Structure formats: C-alpha cells, structure tokens
N, CA, C and O atoms as CSV, one atom per row, in Angstrom:
chain,resi,resn,atom,element,x,y,z
A,1,UNK,N,N,0.847,-1.168,0.000
A,1,UNK,CA,C,0.000,0.000,0.000
A,1,UNK,C,C,0.890,1.227,0.000
A,1,UNK,O,O,1.883,1.292,0.725
A,2,UNK,N,N,0.527,2.185,-0.810
A,2,UNK,CA,C,1.362,3.367,-0.893
A,2,UNK,C,C,0.558,4.627,-0.775
A,2,UNK,O,O,-0.624,4.616,-0.431
A,3,UNK,N,N,1.226,5.707,-1.067
A,3,UNK,CA,C,0.535,6.980,-1.123
A,3,UNK,C,C,1.168,7.819,-2.207
A,3,UNK,O,O,2.249,7.492,-2.698
A,4,UNK,N,N,0.509,8.891,-2.585
A,4,UNK,CA,C,0.992,9.745,-3.654
A,4,UNK,C,C,1.374,11.098,-3.088
A,4,UNK,O,O,0.711,11.618,-2.191
A,5,UNK,N,N,2.427,11.655,-3.609
A,5,UNK,CA,C,2.805,13.002,-3.197
A,5,UNK,C,C,3.004,13.919,-4.387
A,5,UNK,O,O,3.137,15.130,-4.207
A,6,UNK,N,N,3.029,13.384,-5.590
A,6,UNK,CA,C,3.235,14.209,-6.778
A,6,UNK,C,C,1.983,14.294,-7.614
A,6,UNK,O,O,0.987,13.631,-7.326
A,7,UNK,N,N,2.031,15.104,-8.645
A,7,UNK,CA,C,0.881,15.288,-9.517
A,7,UNK,C,C,1.347,15.279,-10.962
A,7,UNK,O,O,2.373,15.874,-11.292
A,8,UNK,N,N,0.584,14.595,-11.836
A,8,UNK,CA,C,0.909,14.702,-13.242
A,8,UNK,C,C,0.171,15.897,-13.816
A,8,UNK,O,O,-0.568,16.573,-13.101
A,9,UNK,N,N,0.362,16.158,-15.075
A,9,UNK,CA,C,-0.246,17.342,-15.671
A,9,UNK,C,C,-1.421,16.999,-16.566
A,9,UNK,O,O,-1.878,17.841,-17.338
A,10,UNK,N,N,-1.919,15.761,-16.470
A,10,UNK,CA,C,-3.041,15.350,-17.303
A,10,UNK,C,C,-4.324,16.063,-16.935
A,10,UNK,O,O,-4.473,16.529,-15.806
A,11,UNK,N,N,-5.263,16.156,-17.882
A,11,UNK,CA,C,-6.527,16.836,-17.615
A,11,UNK,C,C,-7.412,16.019,-16.688
A,11,UNK,O,O,-7.288,14.798,-16.599
A,12,UNK,N,N,-8.303,16.717,-16.003
A,12,UNK,CA,C,-9.292,16.015,-15.187
A,12,UNK,C,C,-10.595,16.799,-15.237
A,12,UNK,O,O,-10.597,18.005,-15.483
A,13,UNK,N,N,-11.690,16.112,-15.003
A,13,UNK,CA,C,-12.985,16.763,-14.934
A,13,UNK,C,C,-13.822,16.058,-13.876
A,13,UNK,O,O,-13.372,15.087,-13.267
A,14,UNK,N,N,-15.020,16.538,-13.662
A,14,UNK,CA,C,-15.863,16.004,-12.601
A,14,UNK,C,C,-16.107,14.511,-12.771
A,14,UNK,O,O,-16.063,13.769,-11.789
A,15,UNK,N,N,-16.365,14.045,-14.011
A,15,UNK,CA,C,-16.600,12.623,-14.229
A,15,UNK,C,C,-15.399,11.786,-13.812
A,15,UNK,O,O,-15.556,10.708,-13.240
A,16,UNK,N,N,-14.208,12.280,-14.098
A,16,UNK,CA,C,-12.993,11.568,-13.711
A,16,UNK,C,C,-12.883,11.469,-12.192
A,16,UNK,O,O,-12.450,10.443,-11.668
A,17,UNK,N,N,-13.264,12.507,-11.496
A,17,UNK,CA,C,-13.170,12.519,-10.042
A,17,UNK,C,C,-14.167,11.561,-9.404
A,17,UNK,O,O,-13.904,11.026,-8.327
A,18,UNK,N,N,-15.288,11.341,-10.042
A,18,UNK,CA,C,-16.311,10.488,-9.457
A,18,UNK,C,C,-15.881,9.034,-9.321
A,18,UNK,O,O,-16.486,8.278,-8.562
A,19,UNK,N,N,-14.840,8.635,-10.052
A,19,UNK,CA,C,-14.383,7.256,-9.893
A,19,UNK,C,C,-13.825,7.013,-8.495
A,19,UNK,O,O,-13.662,5.862,-8.088
A,20,UNK,N,N,-13.535,8.065,-7.765
A,20,UNK,CA,C,-13.040,7.938,-6.398
A,20,UNK,C,C,-14.167,7.689,-5.408
A,20,UNK,O,O,-13.913,7.486,-4.221
A,21,UNK,N,N,-15.412,7.703,-5.883
A,21,UNK,CA,C,-16.566,7.543,-4.999
A,21,UNK,C,C,-17.375,6.318,-5.388
A,21,UNK,O,O,-17.043,5.609,-6.338
A,22,UNK,N,N,-18.405,6.091,-4.661
A,22,UNK,CA,C,-19.311,4.979,-4.884
A,22,UNK,C,C,-19.916,4.619,-3.539
A,22,UNK,O,O,-19.587,5.236,-2.526
A,23,UNK,N,N,-20.791,3.634,-3.519
A,23,UNK,CA,C,-21.394,3.235,-2.256
A,23,UNK,C,C,-22.112,4.401,-1.601
A,23,UNK,O,O,-22.879,5.111,-2.252
A,24,UNK,N,N,-21.867,4.597,-0.325
A,24,UNK,CA,C,-22.456,5.702,0.431
A,24,UNK,C,C,-21.429,6.793,0.690
A,24,UNK,O,O,-21.432,7.409,1.756
A,25,UNK,N,N,-20.560,7.034,-0.266
A,25,UNK,CA,C,-19.508,8.036,-0.139
A,25,UNK,C,C,-19.993,9.334,-0.770
A,25,UNK,O,O,-20.494,9.344,-1.894
A,26,UNK,N,N,-19.837,10.435,-0.026
A,26,UNK,CA,C,-20.194,11.760,-0.524
A,26,UNK,C,C,-18.951,12.428,-1.092
A,26,UNK,O,O,-17.932,12.540,-0.411
A,27,UNK,N,N,-19.040,12.872,-2.339
A,27,UNK,CA,C,-17.941,13.610,-2.963
A,27,UNK,C,C,-18.069,15.081,-2.575
A,27,UNK,O,O,-19.087,15.711,-2.862
A,28,UNK,N,N,-17.058,15.623,-1.934
A,28,UNK,CA,C,-17.071,17.005,-1.453
A,28,UNK,C,C,-16.313,17.876,-2.447
A,28,UNK,O,O,-15.111,17.707,-2.650
A,29,UNK,N,N,-17.036,18.811,-3.062
A,29,UNK,CA,C,-16.430,19.644,-4.100
A,29,UNK,C,C,-16.266,21.101,-3.697
A,29,UNK,O,O,-15.651,21.882,-4.423
A,30,UNK,N,N,-16.821,21.479,-2.522
A,30,UNK,CA,C,-16.683,22.870,-2.084
A,30,UNK,C,C,-16.812,22.938,-0.564
A,30,UNK,O,O,-17.247,21.982,0.079
A,31,UNK,N,N,-16.431,24.070,-0.008
A,31,UNK,CA,C,-16.443,24.241,1.451
A,31,UNK,C,C,-17.859,24.165,2.021
A,31,UNK,O,O,-18.050,23.717,3.152
A,32,UNK,N,N,-18.842,24.597,1.249
A,32,UNK,CA,C,-20.221,24.526,1.721
A,32,UNK,C,C,-20.660,23.076,1.907
A,32,UNK,O,O,-21.304,22.742,2.902
A,33,UNK,N,N,-20.313,22.217,0.951
A,33,UNK,CA,C,-20.650,20.788,1.064
A,33,UNK,C,C,-19.952,20.161,2.261
A,33,UNK,O,O,-20.546,19.371,2.994
A,34,UNK,N,N,-18.684,20.520,2.453
A,34,UNK,CA,C,-17.926,20.018,3.601
A,34,UNK,C,C,-18.635,20.407,4.908
A,34,UNK,O,O,-18.892,19.560,5.764
A,35,UNK,N,N,-18.940,21.687,5.039
A,35,UNK,CA,C,-19.584,22.179,6.258
A,35,UNK,C,C,-20.935,21.498,6.477
A,35,UNK,O,O,-21.280,21.141,7.603
A,36,UNK,N,N,-21.691,21.320,5.402
A,36,UNK,CA,C,-23.006,20.683,5.496
A,36,UNK,C,C,-22.900,19.243,5.983
A,36,UNK,O,O,-23.627,18.842,6.893
A,37,UNK,N,N,-22.010,18.469,5.393
A,37,UNK,CA,C,-21.877,17.055,5.760
A,37,UNK,C,C,-21.301,16.897,7.170
A,37,UNK,O,O,-21.710,16.002,7.909
A,38,UNK,N,N,-20.366,17.748,7.538
A,38,UNK,CA,C,-19.813,17.697,8.890
A,38,UNK,C,C,-20.907,18.050,9.903
A,38,UNK,O,O,-21.024,17.406,10.945
A,39,UNK,N,N,-21.700,19.068,9.594
A,39,UNK,CA,C,-22.791,19.481,10.474
A,39,UNK,C,C,-23.821,18.361,10.630
A,39,UNK,O,O,-24.267,18.080,11.743
A,40,UNK,N,N,-24.198,17.722,9.523
A,40,UNK,CA,C,-25.155,16.612,9.571
A,40,UNK,C,C,-24.620,15.471,10.434
A,40,UNK,O,O,-25.345,14.915,11.259
A,41,UNK,N,N,-23.357,15.132,10.239
A,41,UNK,CA,C,-22.750,14.046,11.009
A,41,UNK,C,C,-22.710,14.398,12.488
A,41,UNK,O,O,-22.993,13.556,13.340
A,42,UNK,N,N,-22.359,15.637,12.790
A,42,UNK,CA,C,-22.314,16.075,14.188
A,42,UNK,C,C,-23.696,15.995,14.822
A,42,UNK,O,O,-23.845,15.537,15.955
A,43,UNK,N,N,-24.705,16.446,14.082
A,43,UNK,CA,C,-26.085,16.425,14.581
A,43,UNK,C,C,-26.537,14.998,14.871
A,43,UNK,O,O,-27.227,14.739,15.857
A,44,UNK,N,N,-26.135,14.074,13.992
A,44,UNK,CA,C,-26.518,12.669,14.150
A,44,UNK,C,C,-25.585,11.893,15.079
A,44,UNK,O,O,-25.844,10.730,15.391
A,45,UNK,N,N,-24.497,12.536,15.521
A,45,UNK,CA,C,-23.530,11.862,16.385
A,45,UNK,C,C,-22.647,10.874,15.657
A,45,UNK,O,O,-22.065,9.986,16.279
A,46,UNK,N,N,-22.537,11.018,14.330
A,46,UNK,CA,C,-21.746,10.092,13.521
A,46,UNK,C,C,-20.275,10.464,13.482
A,46,UNK,O,O,-19.913,11.639,13.550
A,47,UNK,N,N,-19.440,9.453,13.373
A,47,UNK,CA,C,-18.032,9.639,13.069
A,47,UNK,C,C,-17.929,9.843,11.564
A,47,UNK,O,O,-18.609,9.169,10.790
A,48,UNK,N,N,-17.076,10.776,11.155
A,48,UNK,CA,C,-16.819,11.049,9.739
A,48,UNK,C,C,-15.481,10.422,9.375
A,48,UNK,O,O,-14.498,10.569,10.102
A,49,UNK,N,N,-15.448,9.725,8.251
A,49,UNK,CA,C,-14.181,9.277,7.681
A,49,UNK,C,C,-13.994,10.057,6.383
A,49,UNK,O,O,-14.708,9.842,5.404
A,50,UNK,N,N,-13.027,10.961,6.394
A,50,UNK,CA,C,-12.759,11.822,5.241
A,50,UNK,C,C,-11.513,11.328,4.527
A,50,UNK,O,O,-10.433,11.248,5.113
A,51,UNK,N,N,-11.678,11.001,3.262
A,51,UNK,CA,C,-10.607,10.508,2.403
A,51,UNK,C,C,-10.119,11.665,1.541
A,51,UNK,O,O,-10.826,12.104,0.633
A,52,UNK,N,N,-8.926,12.159,1.815
A,52,UNK,CA,C,-8.315,13.207,0.993
A,52,UNK,C,C,-7.484,12.514,-0.064
A,52,UNK,O,O,-6.492,11.853,0.243
A,53,UNK,N,N,-7.897,12.671,-1.321
A,53,UNK,CA,C,-7.277,11.938,-2.418
A,53,UNK,C,C,-7.150,12.828,-3.644
A,53,UNK,O,O,-7.453,14.020,-3.601
A,54,UNK,N,N,-6.701,12.229,-4.730
A,54,UNK,CA,C,-6.543,12.958,-5.984
A,54,UNK,C,C,-6.784,12.013,-7.152
A,54,UNK,O,O,-6.501,10.818,-7.067
A,55,UNK,N,N,-7.308,12.556,-8.239
A,55,UNK,CA,C,-7.627,11.704,-9.386
A,55,UNK,C,C,-6.393,11.206,-10.116
A,55,UNK,O,O,-6.500,10.273,-10.911
A,56,UNK,N,N,-5.224,11.790,-9.878
A,56,UNK,CA,C,-3.978,11.358,-10.517
A,56,UNK,C,C,-3.217,10.331,-9.679
A,56,UNK,O,O,-2.163,9.852,-10.099
A,57,UNK,N,N,-3.731,9.992,-8.514
A,57,UNK,CA,C,-3.040,9.134,-7.545
A,57,UNK,C,C,-3.455,7.676,-7.714
A,57,UNK,O,O,-4.612,7.330,-7.476
A,58,UNK,N,N,-2.527,6.825,-8.120
A,58,UNK,CA,C,-2.835,5.407,-8.320
A,58,UNK,C,C,-3.323,4.719,-7.047
A,58,UNK,O,O,-4.341,4.030,-7.114
A,59,UNK,N,N,-2.666,4.857,-5.889
A,59,UNK,CA,C,-3.195,4.216,-4.687
A,59,UNK,C,C,-4.597,4.711,-4.308
A,59,UNK,O,O,-5.399,3.953,-3.763
A,60,UNK,N,N,-4.884,5.983,-4.598
A,60,UNK,CA,C,-6.226,6.511,-4.334
A,60,UNK,C,C,-7.256,5.777,-5.182
A,60,UNK,O,O,-8.333,5.426,-4.699
A,61,UNK,N,N,-6.922,5.550,-6.436
A,61,UNK,CA,C,-7.832,4.832,-7.330
A,61,UNK,C,C,-7.996,3.379,-6.893
A,61,UNK,O,O,-9.093,2.823,-6.936
A,62,UNK,N,N,-6.895,2.780,-6.476
A,62,UNK,CA,C,-6.926,1.372,-6.074
A,62,UNK,C,C,-7.812,1.171,-4.842
A,62,UNK,O,O,-8.573,0.206,-4.780
A,63,UNK,N,N,-7.721,2.052,-3.888
A,63,UNK,CA,C,-8.474,1.884,-2.634
A,63,UNK,C,C,-9.910,2.397,-2.728
A,63,UNK,O,O,-10.716,2.134,-1.836
A,64,UNK,N,N,-10.239,3.123,-3.792
A,64,UNK,CA,C,-11.562,3.755,-3.866
A,64,UNK,C,C,-12.717,2.756,-3.830
A,64,UNK,O,O,-13.725,3.026,-3.177
A,65,UNK,N,N,-12.607,1.625,-4.502
A,65,UNK,CA,C,-13.721,0.665,-4.478
A,65,UNK,C,C,-13.818,0.001,-3.105
A,65,UNK,O,O,-14.924,-0.258,-2.631
A,66,UNK,N,N,-12.700,-0.277,-2.466
A,66,UNK,CA,C,-12.714,-0.821,-1.111
A,66,UNK,C,C,-13.366,0.186,-0.152
A,66,UNK,O,O,-14.179,-0.190,0.693
A,67,UNK,N,N,-13.007,1.455,-0.290
A,67,UNK,CA,C,-13.561,2.528,0.533
A,67,UNK,C,C,-15.084,2.602,0.353
A,67,UNK,O,O,-15.822,2.741,1.328
A,68,UNK,N,N,-15.543,2.508,-0.889
A,68,UNK,CA,C,-16.984,2.516,-1.168
A,68,UNK,C,C,-17.663,1.317,-0.509
A,68,UNK,O,O,-18.756,1.451,0.040
A,69,UNK,N,N,-17.028,0.155,-0.559
A,69,UNK,CA,C,-17.583,-1.040,0.093
A,69,UNK,C,C,-17.691,-0.838,1.602
A,69,UNK,O,O,-18.669,-1.264,2.215
A,70,UNK,N,N,-16.703,-0.197,2.197
A,70,UNK,CA,C,-16.725,0.044,3.637
A,70,UNK,C,C,-17.858,0.994,4.019
A,70,UNK,O,O,-18.424,0.894,5.108
A,71,UNK,N,N,-18.182,1.916,3.112
A,71,UNK,CA,C,-19.273,2.853,3.396
A,71,UNK,C,C,-20.613,2.134,3.487
A,71,UNK,O,O,-21.528,2.602,4.165
A,72,UNK,N,N,-20.728,1.014,2.816
A,72,UNK,CA,C,-21.940,0.199,2.891
A,72,UNK,C,C,-21.884,-0.701,4.133
A,72,UNK,O,O,-22.893,-0.908,4.807
A,73,UNK,N,N,-20.717,-1.219,4.416
A,73,UNK,CA,C,-20.522,-2.106,5.579
A,73,UNK,C,C,-20.708,-1.354,6.900
A,73,UNK,O,O,-21.181,-1.931,7.880
A,74,UNK,N,N,-20.339,-0.073,6.931
A,74,UNK,CA,C,-20.413,0.736,8.158
A,74,UNK,C,C,-21.336,1.939,7.938
A,74,UNK,O,O,-20.862,3.071,7.840
A,75,UNK,N,N,-22.646,1.700,7.859
A,75,UNK,CA,C,-23.567,2.795,7.565
A,75,UNK,C,C,-23.697,3.828,8.691
A,75,UNK,O,O,-24.259,4.903,8.483
A,76,UNK,N,N,-23.184,3.509,9.874
A,76,UNK,CA,C,-23.267,4.468,10.980
A,76,UNK,C,C,-22.192,5.558,10.868
A,76,UNK,O,O,-22.225,6.539,11.612
A,77,UNK,N,N,-21.259,5.392,9.957
A,77,UNK,CA,C,-20.231,6.396,9.725
A,77,UNK,C,C,-20.589,7.216,8.494
A,77,UNK,O,O,-21.314,6.746,7.618
A,78,UNK,N,N,-20.086,8.428,8.430
A,78,UNK,CA,C,-20.266,9.286,7.265
A,78,UNK,C,C,-18.966,9.273,6.472
A,78,UNK,O,O,-17.926,9.697,6.975
A,79,UNK,N,N,-19.020,8.790,5.233
A,79,UNK,CA,C,-17.840,8.671,4.381
A,79,UNK,C,C,-17.801,9.825,3.384
A,79,UNK,O,O,-18.758,10.050,2.643
A,80,UNK,N,N,-16.686,10.553,3.373
A,80,UNK,CA,C,-16.501,11.676,2.462
A,80,UNK,C,C,-15.233,11.463,1.649
A,80,UNK,O,O,-14.276,10.852,2.123
A,81,UNK,N,N,-15.234,11.969,0.429
A,81,UNK,CA,C,-14.025,12.024,-0.389
A,81,UNK,C,C,-13.808,13.459,-0.817
A,81,UNK,O,O,-14.717,14.120,-1.319
A,82,UNK,N,N,-12.585,13.933,-0.610
A,82,UNK,CA,C,-12.200,15.301,-0.954
A,82,UNK,C,C,-11.025,15.231,-1.913
A,82,UNK,O,O,-10.015,14.596,-1.611
A,83,UNK,N,N,-11.145,15.878,-3.066
A,83,UNK,CA,C,-10.033,15.980,-4.008
A,83,UNK,C,C,-9.137,17.125,-3.541
A,83,UNK,O,O,-9.574,18.273,-3.465
A,84,UNK,N,N,-7.885,16.807,-3.230
A,84,UNK,CA,C,-6.975,17.804,-2.665
A,84,UNK,C,C,-6.686,18.957,-3.621
A,84,UNK,O,O,-6.393,20.068,-3.180
A,85,UNK,N,N,-6.765,18.704,-4.912
A,85,UNK,CA,C,-6.512,19.764,-5.894
A,85,UNK,C,C,-7.733,20.651,-6.065
A,85,UNK,O,O,-7.612,21.867,-6.214
A,86,UNK,N,N,-8.889,20.049,-6.044
A,86,UNK,CA,C,-10.124,20.807,-6.232
A,86,UNK,C,C,-10.469,21.646,-5.001
A,86,UNK,O,O,-11.026,22.738,-5.123
A,87,UNK,N,N,-10.143,21.140,-3.845
A,87,UNK,CA,C,-10.476,21.838,-2.600
A,87,UNK,C,C,-9.189,22.074,-1.802
A,87,UNK,O,O,-9.035,21.610,-0.673
A,88,UNK,N,N,-8.285,22.803,-2.426
A,88,UNK,CA,C,-6.961,23.027,-1.835
A,88,UNK,C,C,-7.037,23.812,-0.525
A,88,UNK,O,O,-6.207,23.621,0.363
A,89,UNK,N,N,-8.026,24.689,-0.404
A,89,UNK,CA,C,-8.196,25.461,0.836
A,89,UNK,C,C,-8.390,24.527,2.030
A,89,UNK,O,O,-7.755,24.710,3.069
A,90,UNK,N,N,-9.253,23.540,1.888
A,90,UNK,CA,C,-9.503,22.582,2.961
A,90,UNK,C,C,-8.283,21.683,3.165
A,90,UNK,O,O,-7.893,21.407,4.299
A,91,UNK,N,N,-7.690,21.234,2.080
A,91,UNK,CA,C,-6.519,20.361,2.164
A,91,UNK,C,C,-5.378,21.044,2.903
A,91,UNK,O,O,-4.677,20.413,3.695
A,92,UNK,N,N,-5.194,22.324,2.646
A,92,UNK,CA,C,-4.156,23.081,3.330
A,92,UNK,C,C,-4.480,23.210,4.810
A,92,UNK,O,O,-3.605,23.035,5.658
A,93,UNK,N,N,-5.732,23.516,5.122
A,93,UNK,CA,C,-6.112,23.682,6.527
A,93,UNK,C,C,-5.997,22.365,7.304
A,93,UNK,O,O,-5.784,22.381,8.516
A,94,UNK,N,N,-6.135,21.229,6.615
A,94,UNK,CA,C,-6.009,19.916,7.257
A,94,UNK,C,C,-4.560,19.412,7.219
A,94,UNK,O,O,-4.267,18.320,7.705
A,95,UNK,N,N,-3.665,20.209,6.642
A,95,UNK,CA,C,-2.237,19.895,6.552
A,95,UNK,C,C,-1.980,18.577,5.821
A,95,UNK,O,O,-1.208,17.737,6.283
A,96,UNK,N,N,-2.640,18.413,4.671
A,96,UNK,CA,C,-2.461,17.214,3.855
A,96,UNK,C,C,-1.109,17.315,3.147
A,96,UNK,O,O,-0.849,18.275,2.421
A,97,UNK,N,N,-0.259,16.321,3.364
A,97,UNK,CA,C,1.083,16.300,2.760
A,97,UNK,C,C,1.260,15.148,1.784
A,97,UNK,O,O,2.218,15.127,1.011
A,98,UNK,N,N,0.335,14.183,1.815
A,98,UNK,CA,C,0.390,13.033,0.920
A,98,UNK,C,C,-1.034,12.510,0.750
A,98,UNK,O,O,-1.883,12.696,1.622
A,99,UNK,N,N,-1.280,11.860,-0.368
A,99,UNK,CA,C,-2.584,11.255,-0.606
A,99,UNK,C,C,-2.411,9.774,-0.905
A,99,UNK,O,O,-1.406,9.379,-1.496
A,100,UNK,N,N,-3.356,8.962,-0.514
A,100,UNK,CA,C,-4.515,9.330,0.279
A,100,UNK,C,C,-4.156,9.530,1.750
A,100,UNK,O,O,-3.236,8.902,2.276
A,101,UNK,N,N,-4.896,10.410,2.392
A,101,UNK,CA,C,-4.850,10.597,3.841
A,101,UNK,C,C,-6.288,10.531,4.330
A,101,UNK,O,O,-7.176,11.185,3.781
A,102,UNK,N,N,-6.504,9.742,5.356
A,102,UNK,CA,C,-7.837,9.519,5.906
A,102,UNK,C,C,-7.916,10.109,7.307
A,102,UNK,O,O,-7.052,9.856,8.146
A,103,UNK,N,N,-8.961,10.898,7.555
A,103,UNK,CA,C,-9.201,11.487,8.869
A,103,UNK,C,C,-10.481,10.905,9.455
A,103,UNK,O,O,-11.504,10.819,8.776
A,104,UNK,N,N,-10.413,10.508,10.717
A,104,UNK,CA,C,-11.598,10.150,11.484
A,104,UNK,C,C,-11.922,11.362,12.344
A,104,UNK,O,O,-11.086,11.814,13.126
A,105,UNK,N,N,-13.138,11.889,12.202
A,105,UNK,CA,C,-13.555,13.105,12.902
A,105,UNK,C,C,-14.869,12.856,13.634
A,105,UNK,O,O,-15.714,12.088,13.174
A,106,UNK,N,N,-15.027,13.509,14.769
A,106,UNK,CA,C,-16.309,13.458,15.468
A,106,UNK,C,C,-16.463,14.746,16.261
A,106,UNK,O,O,-15.559,15.166,16.984
A,107,UNK,N,N,-17.623,15.359,16.110
A,107,UNK,CA,C,-17.897,16.581,16.848
A,107,UNK,C,C,-16.909,17.693,16.558
A,107,UNK,O,O,-16.625,18.523,17.422
A,108,UNK,N,N,-16.388,17.708,15.348
A,108,UNK,CA,C,-15.428,18.733,14.973
A,108,UNK,C,C,-14.003,18.458,15.417
A,108,UNK,O,O,-13.114,19.278,15.190
A,109,UNK,N,N,-13.774,17.311,16.049
A,109,UNK,CA,C,-12.437,16.964,16.528
A,109,UNK,C,C,-11.861,15.790,15.760
A,109,UNK,O,O,-12.583,14.874,15.366
A,110,UNK,N,N,-10.556,15.827,15.552
A,110,UNK,CA,C,-9.869,14.713,14.903
A,110,UNK,C,C,-9.675,13.597,15.910
A,110,UNK,O,O,-9.084,13.803,16.970
A,111,UNK,N,N,-10.173,12.410,15.578
A,111,UNK,CA,C,-9.996,11.235,16.425
A,111,UNK,C,C,-8.732,10.483,16.061
A,111,UNK,O,O,-8.020,9.974,16.927
A,112,UNK,N,N,-8.458,10.419,14.745
A,112,UNK,CA,C,-7.316,9.655,14.266
A,112,UNK,C,C,-7.042,10.016,12.815
A,112,UNK,O,O,-7.835,10.700,12.168
A,113,UNK,N,N,-5.894,9.538,12.313
A,113,UNK,CA,C,-5.502,9.807,10.927
A,113,UNK,C,C,-4.716,8.601,10.420
A,113,UNK,O,O,-3.943,7.998,11.164
A,114,UNK,N,N,-4.922,8.252,9.143
A,114,UNK,CA,C,-4.180,7.165,8.504
A,114,UNK,C,C,-3.607,7.708,7.203
A,114,UNK,O,O,-4.330,8.276,6.384
A,115,UNK,N,N,-2.302,7.527,7.021
A,115,UNK,CA,C,-1.633,7.938,5.786
A,115,UNK,C,C,-1.513,6.744,4.859
A,115,UNK,O,O,-1.205,5.637,5.299
A,116,UNK,N,N,-1.754,6.966,3.587
A,116,UNK,CA,C,-1.585,5.920,2.598
A,116,UNK,C,C,-2.787,5.005,2.490
A,116,UNK,O,O,-3.717,5.075,3.294
A,117,UNK,N,N,-2.753,4.158,1.497
A,117,UNK,CA,C,-3.839,3.218,1.217
A,117,UNK,C,C,-3.652,1.958,2.055
A,117,UNK,O,O,-3.514,0.860,1.516
A,118,UNK,N,N,-3.649,2.122,3.371
A,118,UNK,CA,C,-3.368,1.064,4.328
A,118,UNK,C,C,-4.687,0.437,4.805
A,118,UNK,O,O,-5.245,0.835,5.828
A,119,UNK,N,N,-5.169,-0.547,4.044
A,119,UNK,CA,C,-6.466,-1.164,4.340
A,119,UNK,C,C,-6.512,-1.801,5.722
A,119,UNK,O,O,-7.505,-1.655,6.434
A,120,UNK,N,N,-5.463,-2.498,6.110
A,120,UNK,CA,C,-5.503,-3.186,7.404
A,120,UNK,C,C,-5.602,-2.185,8.554
A,120,UNK,O,O,-6.338,-2.429,9.510
A,121,UNK,N,N,-4.893,-1.087,8.484
A,121,UNK,CA,C,-4.977,-0.067,9.529
A,121,UNK,C,C,-6.356,0.599,9.528
A,121,UNK,O,O,-6.932,0.850,10.586
A,122,UNK,N,N,-6.870,0.879,8.344
A,122,UNK,CA,C,-8.203,1.472,8.236
A,122,UNK,C,C,-9.273,0.529,8.777
A,122,UNK,O,O,-10.195,0.967,9.464
A,123,UNK,N,N,-9.154,-0.765,8.470
A,123,UNK,CA,C,-10.124,-1.746,8.961
A,123,UNK,C,C,-10.149,-1.776,10.487
A,123,UNK,O,O,-11.223,-1.834,11.084
A,124,UNK,N,N,-8.976,-1.736,11.125
A,124,UNK,CA,C,-8.912,-1.719,12.592
A,124,UNK,C,C,-9.640,-0.503,13.143
A,124,UNK,O,O,-10.427,-0.612,14.083
A,125,UNK,N,N,-9.376,0.639,12.559
A,125,UNK,CA,C,-9.966,1.882,13.058
A,125,UNK,C,C,-11.464,1.957,12.749
A,125,UNK,O,O,-12.238,2.486,13.547
A,126,UNK,N,N,-11.870,1.430,11.597
A,126,UNK,CA,C,-13.299,1.383,11.280
A,126,UNK,C,C,-14.055,0.555,12.312
A,126,UNK,O,O,-15.135,0.945,12.757
A,127,UNK,N,N,-13.493,-0.577,12.688
A,127,UNK,CA,C,-14.134,-1.430,13.682
A,127,UNK,C,C,-14.276,-0.703,15.015
A,127,UNK,O,O,-15.297,-0.830,15.691
A,128,UNK,N,N,-13.260,0.050,15.387
A,128,UNK,CA,C,-13.298,0.797,16.640
A,128,UNK,C,C,-14.311,1.938,16.569
A,128,UNK,O,O,-15.170,2.068,17.441
A,129,UNK,N,N,-14.207,2.756,15.534
A,129,UNK,CA,C,-15.024,3.974,15.471
A,129,UNK,C,C,-16.467,3.720,15.062
A,129,UNK,O,O,-17.317,4.594,15.233
A,130,UNK,N,N,-16.758,2.542,14.526
A,130,UNK,CA,C,-18.152,2.234,14.188
A,130,UNK,C,C,-18.963,1.954,15.460
A,130,UNK,O,O,-20.194,1.958,15.434
A,131,UNK,N,N,-18.266,1.713,16.558
A,131,UNK,CA,C,-18.931,1.462,17.839
A,131,UNK,C,C,-19.037,2.729,18.683
A,131,UNK,O,O,-19.621,2.716,19.766
A,132,UNK,N,N,-18.472,3.817,18.179
A,132,UNK,CA,C,-18.440,5.072,18.959
A,132,UNK,C,C,-19.746,5.812,18.871
A,132,UNK,O,O,-19.891,6.880,19.465
C-alpha cells in the first residue's frame, strides 16, 4: 500500500473525479458541502471518515472501491471524499502532505488519521469507530 505526493499534468474533470466515490460516499467539491456534511454528522452523532485523495493518484484509485464497500458495511459512519486539488483550501487547513490521507472526525475533533492506502490499519480503526 502506498501513497501519492506528486501530480501529473493530465486533464481532469468532474466525471474523472467520481471514480473515487461509490457506495455511500459523498464527494465534497466545495467548502459549503464540507460544512453541510460535517454538520449533519455532528447532529446525528456520527463519526466522519474523510478521504483526501486525488484523481492522478494510483493508490487513491486502487483503494476507492474498497472505501466505497466500507461505506456500505459501516452505515453508521459518514464517508466523504475530498479531491486535494479541487479543494486546496480545505486540504491546506487539514495539513495534507500526501494522498490518500484519511481522517476520522467526530464533533469537529480529529480522532485519528491514517496515511496511505493502508487497508488493514483502516479496517482496525473502522471497527473501533463504528462502535463510537
């Protein structure tokens, strides 16, 4: 499992970005959507798993279908995907240095973070936070 830190110069569009989603994953394309989904999760008492990724990142693409499957397996969590290039303001504020980076959040607080497409580490944390 790896992570990406560089970017190629190939074109991308919204359809290309959607391959990073599926299942019950919400694609976050602007700060308003981010705020809305975080607010909804907070209101419902849900843990948020935010996947900061990029459409040029091979490990991000590889883990995307697994991530979508987990969103169905753990419906009590809110699964988000954020493209670091499209929403650079949020990525900068979250101090994203490599993709994919996964944040577990609850009530506006960071519970944990996983760097890279590390399924086994994510599975452990999903099991823990799905009971929270």
